[in-house]
KEKE-3310 file (N, C-alpha, C; in steps of 0.2 Angstrom, whole numbers, plus 5000, padded with zeros to 4 digits):
npx = (5257:5243:5228:5211:5199:5182:5170:5178:5178:5169:5164:5170:5178:5187:5196:5200:5207:5217:5224:5229:5238:5247:5253:5261:5255:5248:5234:5219:5206:5190:5174:5157:5154:5141:5137:5149:5165:5176:5187:5189:5197:5213:5227:5238:5232:5226:5213:5197:5182:5168:5154:5148:5137:5140:5146:5155:5164:5169:5176:5186:5194:5200:5207:5216:5224:5235:5227:5227:5219:5203:5194:5178:5168:5158:5141:5123:5118:5109:5099:5085:5081:5081:5069:5059:5063:5067:5071:5081:5092:5094:5097:5109:5117:5117:5115:5124:5135:5137:5141:5154:5160:5160:5168:5180:5183:5184:5196:5204:5206:5205:5203:5195:5189:5175:5164:5153:5139:5132:5119:5114:5110:5098:5086:5094:5095:5103:5116:5133:5134:5138:5147:5140:5127:5109:5104:5094:5088:5080:5078:5079:5092:5101:5096:5101:5114:5117:5113:5123:5134:5131:5131:5145:5150:5145:5152:5164:5164:5161:5169:5181:5184:5191:5186:5183:5171:5167:5159:5153:5149:5144:5151:5162:5170:5185:5200:5215:5214:5203:5185:5168:5156:5141:5126:5109:5116:5116:5121:5123:5133:5139:5127:5124:5135:5133:5124:5131:5140:5131:5124:5112:5097:5093:5095:5087:5078:5075:5063:5060:5056:5061:5066:5077:5091:5088:5078:5082:5089:5103:5119:5135:5149:5163:5179:5183:5196:5200:5192:5198:5210:5206:5203:5216:5222:5214:5216:5228:5225:5218:5215:5209:5196:5180:5169:5173:5167:5168:5164:5165:5168:5167:5162:5154:5139:5131:5119:5108:5106:5117:5127:5125:5127:5140:5146:5143:5152:5164:5163:5160:5148:5130:5121:5106:5091:5077:5063:5057:5045:5048:5058:5055:5063:5074:5084:5083:5095:5112:5127:5143:5152:5169:5178:5182:5188:5199:5206:5208:5212:5221:5217:5214:5206:5211:5206:5195:5187:5172:5173:5185:5183:5172:5179:5189:5181:5175:5186:5189:5177:5177:5187:5182:5169:5158:5160:5168:5165:5170)
npy = (5253:5254:5247:5247:5236:5235:5222:5213:5199:5197:5196:5207:5214:5204:5203:5216:5216:5207:5213:5225:5219:5214:5225:5228:5233:5233:5224:5226:5215:5216:5208:5202:5190:5186:5186:5184:5174:5166:5159:5167:5177:5183:5174:5182:5194:5202:5196:5200:5196:5204:5216:5230:5236:5235:5246:5246:5235:5239:5251:5245:5238:5250:5254:5245:5244:5253:5261:5269:5272:5269:5257:5255:5242:5234:5230:5229:5222:5216:5220:5216:5211:5223:5230:5224:5223:5236:5243:5235:5238:5252:5252:5244:5250:5263:5268:5259:5262:5275:5273:5268:5279:5288:5282:5282:5296:5298:5292:5299:5296:5300:5296:5289:5276:5273:5260:5262:5263:5261:5261:5272:5281:5277:5275:5279:5295:5297:5289:5285:5285:5300:5307:5318:5316:5316:5311:5298:5286:5270:5260:5254:5250:5258:5270:5270:5269:5281:5290:5288:5293:5306:5309:5307:5318:5329:5326:5328:5342:5346:5339:5337:5325:5315:5308:5296:5291:5276:5272:5258:5249:5234:5222:5209:5193:5186:5184:5174:5167:5171:5173:5174:5170:5168:5165:5164:5164:5180:5189:5191:5184:5174:5166:5162:5154:5144:5136:5132:5123:5113:5114:5121:5122:5131:5149:5162:5174:5190:5199:5202:5212:5224:5241:5238:5231:5217:5216:5213:5218:5230:5230:5236:5228:5226:5221:5213:5214:5226:5234:5233:5239:5252:5256:5256:5266:5277:5279:5285:5297:5305:5320:5332:5338:5332:5323:5315:5308:5294:5286:5268:5258:5250:5256:5250:5242:5226:5215:5204:5192:5192:5191:5178:5171:5174:5167:5154:5152:5153:5143:5132:5126:5123:5134:5135:5146:5155:5165:5176:5186:5204:5211:5221:5237:5236:5244:5249:5251:5252:5260:5265:5281:5282:5292:5302:5295:5290:5301:5309:5299:5291:5279:5264:5252:5235:5224:5224:5217:5207:5193:5190:5193:5184:5172:5172:5171:5159:5150:5151:5146:5133:5128:5130:5124:5123:5135:5142:5132:5117)
npz = (4914:4926:4923:4925:4919:4916:4915:4910:4908:4897:4880:4871:4881:4886:4875:4874:4886:4883:4873:4879:4889:4880:4876:4887:4899:4916:4920:4929:4930:4930:4934:4935:4932:4927:4914:4908:4907:4917:4911:4900:4903:4902:4909:4914:4919:4933:4941:4947:4955:4955:4957:4949:4956:4969:4979:4989:4986:4974:4978:4986:4977:4971:4981:4983:4972:4961:4952:4936:4925:4917:4908:4903:4901:4906:4905:4902:4887:4877:4865:4862:4875:4881:4878:4884:4898:4903:4915:4920:4912:4913:4927:4927:4917:4919:4933:4940:4933:4937:4950:4948:4942:4953:4962:4956:4955:4969:4972:4964:4951:4934:4921:4908:4896:4887:4883:4871:4859:4843:4844:4849:4839:4834:4821:4807:4799:4788:4779:4777:4795:4804:4819:4823:4820:4823:4839:4843:4850:4848:4857:4874:4877:4869:4873:4887:4885:4879:4889:4898:4892:4891:4905:4907:4900:4908:4920:4916:4914:4927:4936:4931:4924:4911:4897:4884:4872:4864:4850:4845:4831:4824:4833:4829:4825:4831:4842:4842:4854:4861:4861:4856:4867:4873:4881:4878:4862:4854:4844:4827:4818:4827:4829:4816:4814:4823:4817:4806:4813:4817:4828:4829:4819:4810:4804:4812:4803:4807:4801:4784:4776:4776:4770:4761:4750:4749:4758:4771:4787:4787:4792:4799:4801:4812:4816:4831:4836:4830:4837:4850:4847:4845:4858:4865:4857:4860:4874:4874:4869:4878:4882:4887:4900:4899:4886:4873:4857:4846:4831:4827:4814:4798:4787:4778:4774:4777:4773:4782:4775:4766:4775:4779:4767:4765:4776:4772:4762:4769:4778:4771:4772:4769:4775:4783:4784:4791:4788:4800:4811:4812:4825:4839:4841:4832:4821:4803:4796:4800:4797:4798:4798:4800:4800:4808:4819:4813:4808:4820:4831:4824:4820:4811:4802:4803:4798:4787:4779:4777:4775:4781:4794:4798:4796:4806:4817:4814:4815:4829:4834:4830:4837:4849:4851:4860:4867:4881:4889:4896)
capx = (5251:5238:5222:5205:5194:5176:5167:5184:5177:5165:5167:5175:5182:5192:5201:5204:5212:5223:5229:5232:5243:5252:5257:5265:5251:5245:5226:5215:5201:5184:5168:5153:5153:5134:5137:5156:5168:5183:5192:5190:5202:5220:5230:5242:5228:5223:5206:5193:5175:5164:5149:5148:5132:5143:5151:5161:5168:5173:5181:5191:5198:5204:5211:5222:5228:5236:5224:5228:5214:5198:5190:5172:5164:5153:5135:5118:5119:5105:5093:5078:5079:5080:5063:5054:5065:5071:5074:5087:5097:5095:5101:5116:5121:5118:5116:5130:5141:5139:5145:5161:5163:5161:5173:5186:5184:5186:5203:5208:5207:5201:5204:5190:5187:5168:5161:5146:5136:5129:5112:5112:5108:5092:5085:5097:5093:5108:5121:5135:5132:5143:5146:5135:5120:5104:5104:5087:5088:5074:5077:5081:5099:5104:5095:5105:5121:5117:5112:5129:5138:5129:5134:5152:5151:5144:5157:5170:5163:5161:5174:5188:5184:5193:5183:5181:5166:5168:5152:5154:5144:5143:5157:5162:5176:5189:5207:5217:5213:5197:5180:5161:5152:5135:5120:5109:5119:5112:5124:5121:5138:5139:5121:5125:5140:5130:5120:5137:5142:5126:5121:5105:5094:5093:5096:5080:5079:5069:5061:5062:5052:5064:5067:5085:5092:5085:5073:5084:5093:5110:5124:5142:5153:5169:5183:5184:5203:5200:5189:5203:5215:5204:5204:5223:5223:5210:5219:5233:5222:5213:5218:5205:5190:5174:5168:5174:5164:5170:5161:5170:5165:5171:5159:5151:5134:5130:5112:5108:5107:5124:5131:5124:5130:5148:5147:5142:5158:5169:5163:5158:5141:5124:5118:5099:5088:5070:5060:5053:5043:5052:5059:5055:5069:5079:5084:5084:5102:5117:5133:5147:5158:5174:5183:5184:5193:5205:5210:5210:5215:5225:5214:5213:5203:5216:5202:5189:5182:5167:5175:5191:5180:5169:5184:5192:5176:5174:5192:5188:5171:5178:5191:5178:5162:5153:5162:5173:5163:5175)
capy = (5257:5250:5249:5243:5234:5232:5218:5210:5192:5197:5196:5212:5215:5199:5204:5222:5214:5203:5218:5229:5215:5213:5232:5229:5236:5228:5224:5223:5213:5215:5205:5198:5183:5185:5183:5183:5168:5166:5157:5172:5182:5181:5173:5187:5199:5202:5195:5201:5195:5209:5219:5237:5238:5234:5251:5244:5231:5243:5255:5240:5237:5256:5255:5240:5244:5260:5262:5275:5273:5264:5255:5253:5238:5231:5232:5224:5223:5213:5225:5213:5211:5230:5232:5220:5225:5242:5245:5231:5241:5258:5251:5242:5254:5270:5269:5256:5266:5281:5270:5267:5286:5292:5279:5284:5302:5298:5290:5304:5293:5304:5294:5283:5275:5270:5256:5264:5259:5264:5261:5279:5285:5275:5274:5285:5300:5297:5284:5283:5290:5303:5308:5324:5314:5317:5305:5296:5279:5267:5255:5256:5249:5264:5276:5269:5271:5289:5294:5288:5297:5313:5310:5308:5325:5333:5324:5331:5349:5348:5336:5336:5318:5315:5302:5295:5286:5273:5270:5252:5246:5227:5219:5202:5190:5183:5183:5167:5164:5173:5174:5176:5164:5171:5160:5162:5168:5185:5192:5187:5179:5168:5162:5159:5149:5138:5132:5128:5118:5108:5115:5124:5120:5137:5155:5165:5181:5194:5204:5202:5217:5231:5244:5237:5228:5211:5215:5211:5223:5231:5232:5237:5224:5228:5215:5214:5216:5233:5238:5233:5244:5259:5257:5258:5273:5282:5280:5290:5304:5308:5327:5337:5336:5331:5317:5315:5302:5292:5280:5263:5253:5249:5260:5245:5238:5220:5212:5197:5187:5193:5188:5170:5169:5174:5162:5148:5152:5152:5137:5126:5123:5126:5136:5136:5151:5155:5171:5177:5192:5209:5212:5228:5240:5235:5249:5246:5251:5255:5260:5270:5284:5282:5297:5306:5291:5289:5308:5311:5294:5287:5272:5261:5245:5231:5218:5227:5213:5203:5186:5189:5193:5178:5167:5172:5169:5152:5147:5151:5142:5126:5126:5130:5123:5125:5141:5141:5126:5111)
capz = (4917:4929:4920:4927:4914:4919:4910:4907:4906:4892:4873:4870:4887:4886:4870:4876:4891:4880:4869:4884:4892:4875:4876:4893:4904:4921:4919:4934:4926:4935:4931:4940:4929:4926:4907:4906:4909:4920:4906:4895:4906:4901:4915:4916:4922:4940:4940:4953:4954:4959:4954:4950:4960:4976:4979:4994:4983:4969:4982:4988:4971:4970:4987:4983:4966:4959:4945:4933:4920:4917:4902:4906:4896:4909:4903:4899:4880:4872:4863:4863:4882:4884:4876:4889:4904:4902:4921:4921:4908:4916:4933:4926:4912:4921:4940:4942:4930:4942:4956:4946:4942:4959:4965:4952:4958:4976:4972:4960:4944:4930:4914:4906:4890:4888:4878:4869:4854:4837:4845:4851:4834:4832:4814:4805:4793:4783:4779:4783:4801:4807:4826:4824:4818:4828:4844:4844:4851:4847:4862:4880:4877:4866:4878:4893:4884:4878:4895:4902:4888:4894:4912:4906:4898:4914:4925:4914:4916:4934:4941:4927:4921:4904:4894:4877:4871:4857:4848:4841:4827:4825:4834:4826:4824:4837:4842:4842:4860:4864:4856:4858:4871:4876:4881:4872:4857:4851:4839:4821:4816:4831:4828:4810:4815:4827:4812:4803:4818:4818:4835:4827:4813:4805:4807:4811:4800:4810:4796:4777:4772:4777:4763:4759:4744:4749:4763:4778:4790:4785:4798:4798:4805:4814:4819:4838:4837:4828:4843:4855:4845:4846:4866:4866:4854:4864:4880:4872:4867:4883:4883:4891:4903:4894:4883:4865:4855:4840:4828:4825:4809:4792:4782:4773:4777:4774:4775:4785:4770:4764:4780:4779:4761:4766:4781:4768:4758:4773:4782:4766:4775:4767:4781:4782:4787:4791:4790:4806:4811:4815:4832:4841:4842:4827:4815:4797:4793:4804:4794:4801:4796:4805:4798:4814:4823:4808:4808:4827:4835:4820:4820:4805:4802:4800:4796:4785:4774:4781:4775:4786:4801:4799:4796:4812:4822:4813:4818:4836:4836:4829:4843:4856:4849:4866:4870:4886:4893:4894)
cpx = (5246:5232:5216:5200:5188:5173:5172:5183:5172:5168:5172:5180:5188:5198:5204:5209:5218:5227:5232:5238:5249:5256:5261:5261:5249:5237:5223:5208:5195:5178:5164:5152:5146:5134:5144:5159:5175:5188:5194:5195:5209:5224:5235:5239:5227:5216:5202:5185:5171:5159:5149:5142:5134:5148:5157:5166:5172:5178:5187:5196:5203:5209:5217:5226:5229:5233:5225:5223:5209:5195:5184:5168:5158:5146:5130:5118:5113:5099:5086:5076:5077:5073:5057:5056:5069:5075:5080:5093:5099:5099:5108:5120:5122:5119:5122:5136:5142:5142:5152:5164:5164:5167:5180:5188:5187:5193:5207:5210:5202:5202:5199:5189:5180:5166:5154:5144:5133:5121:5109:5109:5100:5091:5088:5094:5097:5113:5127:5134:5138:5142:5141:5128:5115:5104:5096:5086:5081:5073:5081:5089:5103:5102:5099:5112:5122:5117:5119:5134:5137:5131:5141:5154:5150:5149:5163:5170:5164:5167:5181:5189:5186:5190:5182:5176:5167:5162:5153:5148:5143:5149:5157:5169:5179:5196:5208:5214:5206:5191:5173:5158:5147:5129:5114:5113:5114:5115:5124:5126:5138:5133:5121:5130:5138:5127:5126:5140:5137:5123:5114:5103:5094:5094:5089:5082:5073:5067:5064:5059:5055:5066:5075:5085:5089:5080:5075:5088:5100:5113:5131:5146:5160:5173:5184:5191:5204:5197:5194:5208:5213:5204:5211:5225:5220:5213:5225:5231:5217:5217:5215:5199:5184:5173:5168:5171:5167:5166:5167:5166:5169:5167:5155:5145:5132:5123:5113:5109:5114:5128:5131:5127:5138:5150:5147:5149:5164:5169:5162:5152:5135:5120:5110:5096:5081:5068:5056:5050:5048:5053:5058:5062:5075:5079:5085:5091:5106:5124:5137:5151:5163:5180:5186:5190:5199:5209:5212:5214:5221:5223:5213:5211:5209:5212:5195:5184:5178:5170:5181:5188:5176:5174:5187:5187:5175:5180:5191:5183:5173:5183:5187:5171:5156:5156:5168:5171:5168:5171)
cpy = (5252:5252:5244:5242:5231:5228:5214:5202:5191:5196:5201:5214:5210:5200:5211:5221:5211:5208:5223:5226:5215:5220:5233:5232:5231:5229:5222:5222:5212:5213:5202:5191:5181:5182:5182:5176:5169:5164:5162:5177:5180:5180:5178:5193:5197:5201:5196:5200:5199:5212:5226:5240:5238:5240:5250:5240:5234:5248:5251:5239:5244:5257:5250:5240:5251:5261:5269:5277:5267:5263:5251:5249:5235:5234:5227:5227:5221:5217:5222:5213:5218:5233:5229:5222:5230:5244:5241:5235:5248:5257:5249:5247:5261:5271:5266:5259:5272:5279:5270:5274:5289:5289:5281:5291:5302:5296:5293:5300:5297:5302:5288:5282:5271:5266:5258:5260:5264:5265:5268:5283:5283:5273:5280:5289:5299:5292:5286:5288:5293:5305:5314:5322:5315:5310:5304:5289:5276:5261:5257:5255:5255:5270:5276:5271:5279:5293:5294:5292:5305:5314:5311:5316:5330:5332:5327:5339:5351:5345:5335:5329:5319:5308:5302:5290:5283:5270:5264:5251:5239:5224:5212:5200:5188:5184:5176:5164:5165:5175:5175:5169:5167:5166:5164:5167:5173:5189:5188:5182:5173:5163:5159:5153:5143:5133:5128:5123:5112:5109:5119:5122:5125:5143:5159:5172:5185:5200:5203:5207:5224:5234:5244:5233:5221:5210:5214:5217:5224:5233:5232:5233:5226:5222:5217:5216:5223:5237:5238:5238:5251:5261:5260:5265:5278:5284:5285:5297:5307:5315:5332:5335:5336:5324:5317:5308:5301:5286:5275:5258:5253:5253:5256:5242:5232:5218:5206:5192:5187:5190:5180:5168:5169:5168:5155:5147:5150:5145:5131:5123:5126:5128:5138:5142:5151:5162:5171:5184:5197:5209:5219:5231:5239:5240:5246:5246:5255:5255:5266:5274:5285:5287:5300:5302:5290:5296:5310:5306:5291:5280:5270:5254:5241:5225:5220:5223:5208:5195:5185:5189:5187:5172:5166:5169:5161:5148:5146:5146:5135:5123:5125:5129:5124:5131:5139:5135:5120:5104)
cpz = (4920:4926:4922:4921:4917:4913:4906:4905:4900:4885:4871:4875:4887:4881:4871:4881:4888:4877:4874:4887:4887:4875:4883:4899:4910:4921:4926:4931:4931:4931:4936:4938:4928:4919:4905:4909:4911:4915:4901:4897:4906:4908:4918:4920:4929:4940:4947:4951:4958:4954:4955:4954:4967:4976:4984:4990:4978:4973:4984:4983:4970:4976:4987:4977:4964:4952:4942:4927:4920:4910:4904:4900:4899:4907:4901:4891:4875:4871:4864:4870:4884:4882:4881:4896:4905:4909:4922:4918:4911:4923:4931:4922:4914:4929:4942:4939:4934:4948:4954:4945:4948:4963:4962:4955:4965:4976:4967:4953:4939:4922:4913:4899:4890:4882:4876:4863:4848:4838:4848:4846:4832:4824:4811:4799:4787:4784:4774:4789:4803:4815:4827:4821:4824:4832:4845:4845:4851:4852:4868:4881:4875:4870:4884:4891:4882:4884:4899:4898:4890:4901:4911:4905:4904:4920:4923:4915:4923:4938:4937:4924:4914:4902:4887:4876:4864:4855:4843:4837:4828:4827:4832:4826:4831:4836:4842:4848:4863:4859:4859:4861:4875:4875:4883:4867:4854:4845:4833:4819:4820:4830:4821:4810:4819:4822:4808:4807:4819:4825:4834:4821:4808:4808:4806:4808:4803:4805:4789:4773:4774:4770:4762:4753:4744:4755:4770:4780:4787:4792:4796:4803:4806:4818:4827:4840:4835:4834:4848:4853:4847:4854:4867:4863:4858:4870:4879:4870:4872:4885:4888:4894:4898:4891:4876:4863:4848:4838:4827:4820:4803:4786:4777:4777:4773:4777:4779:4780:4767:4769:4780:4773:4762:4771:4777:4765:4763:4776:4777:4768:4772:4773:4780:4786:4786:4792:4796:4806:4814:4822:4834:4843:4837:4821:4809:4795:4798:4800:4796:4796:4801:4804:4803:4818:4819:4809:4815:4831:4831:4819:4813:4805:4799:4796:4793:4782:4779:4781:4780:4793:4802:4800:4803:4818:4821:4816:4825:4838:4835:4834:4849:4854:4854:4870:4875:4890:4891:4894)
residu = (MET:ASP:ILE:LEU:VAL:THR:GLY:ALA:ALA:GLY:TYR:ILE:GLY:SER:ILE:VAL:THR:GLU:GLN:LEU:LEU:LYS:GLU:GLY:ASN:ARG:VAL:ILE:ALA:LEU:ASP:ASN:LEU:GLN:GLN:GLY:HIS:ARG:GLU:ALA:VAL:ALA:PRO:GLN:ALA:VAL:PHE:ILE:GLU:ALA:ASP:LEU:ALA:ASP:SER:LYS:ALA:VAL:ASP:LYS:VAL:PHE:ARG:HIS:TYR:PRO:ILE:GLU:ALA:VAL:MET:HIS:LEU:ALA:ALA:GLU:THR:VAL:VAL:GLU:TYR:SER:MET:THR:ASP:PRO:GLY:ARG:PHE:PHE:ARG:THR:ASN:VAL:VAL:TYR:GLY:ILE:ASN:LEU:LEU:ASP:THR:MET:LEU:LYS:HIS:LYS:VAL:ASN:LYS:LEU:ILE:PHE:SER:SER:THR:ALA:ALA:VAL:TYR:GLY:ASP:PRO:ASN:ALA:ILE:PRO:ILE:GLU:GLU:ASN:HIS:PRO:LEU:GLN:PRO:VAL:ASN:ALA:TYR:GLY:GLU:SER:LYS:LEU:MET:PHE:GLU:GLN:ILE:LEU:GLN:TRP:TYR:GLY:GLN:ALA:TYR:GLY:LEU:LYS:SER:ILE:SER:LEU:ARG:TYR:PHE:ASN:ALA:ALA:GLY:ALA:SER:GLU:SER:TYR:GLY:TYR:ASP:HIS:HIS:PRO:ALA:THR:LEU:LEU:ILE:PRO:VAL:VAL:LEU:LYS:VAL:ALA:LEU:GLY:GLN:SER:ASP:TYR:VAL:PRO:ILE:TYR:GLY:THR:ASP:TYR:PRO:THR:ARG:ASP:GLY:THR:CYS:LEU:ARG:ASP:TYR:ILE:HIS:VAL:LEU:ASP:ILE:ALA:LEU:SER:HIS:LEU:LEU:ALA:LEU:LYS:HIS:LEU:ALA:SER:PRO:GLY:ASN:LYS:VAL:TYR:ASN:LEU:GLY:ASN:GLY:GLU:GLY:TYR:SER:VAL:ILE:GLU:VAL:ILE:GLU:THR:ALA:ARG:ARG:VAL:THR:GLY:VAL:ASN:ILE:ALA:PHE:ARG:PRO:CYS:PRO:ARG:ARG:ALA:GLY:ASP:PRO:VAL:ALA:LEU:VAL:ALA:SER:SER:ALA:LEU:ALA:LYS:SER:GLU:LEU:GLY:TRP:GLN:SER:ARG:TYR:PRO:ASP:LEU:GLU:SER:ILE:ILE:ALA:SER:ALA:TRP:GLN:TRP:GLN:ARG:LYS:HIS:PRO:TYR:GLY:TYR:THR:LYS)
# end
């Protein structure tokens, strides 16, 4: 199958590409390399440097390759930045996404898997979070992803687009070949491991007065390989027009301090941390119920424990202490 992966040079996109290739698909890997890395794209993929903002460039891709389905992972993702520059997030995550959808329809491609987020829920009313939970984002990142989910539903109703939105909780870990390389590092586990590598002095903990067991935020961590698997399964379950949504997580919340303590055990390093003021847009706790993905997609987490997730990230970070930079 010929599959277009947008954001293919990014953290999750690179590993989704890797797993699609292992299943025998041809991957057309598109990325503008604004945050991604050319080295993160498997050599077996067809790589195209292009921006979704450039409708002509995107149209050229669809004219040159017999694309049958799209996995859309290209996005602005840093929650903190979305609070200070929301326009950038709405342009990239909504407007440029519409460019992609319209080009798909022009070329009669009607299958899409969308990389969404638990940020659409905001501060949850109940834990674990199910897909029917009220949608009340507390940051522009979550709002932009929710807007695009709603657009997908309308495109399904009006144009016959078949889509599935996968609401990731906290992606973490690495495959043997590909991992997280974002500057500056914004995800907690890579930030923690930079301290273990001696590249940072301490882990900043943004808020120690949350109503949790140790005062720090709780998050549900999911191995990036399990996220990649969900994309493969979702593609096989695109049945009817509209947008079906699934949560992806392990159903277990870990605090920031618990992540640091686990990383200390994995690395053998006494990782220092420092309390800092809260950040705007950070929910107290995000923990998933993935029961729907299990029952309807047949998805099952293969790496559910936090120690295995951190160990895979640590293995990759030690091999690539400065990411893909040589």
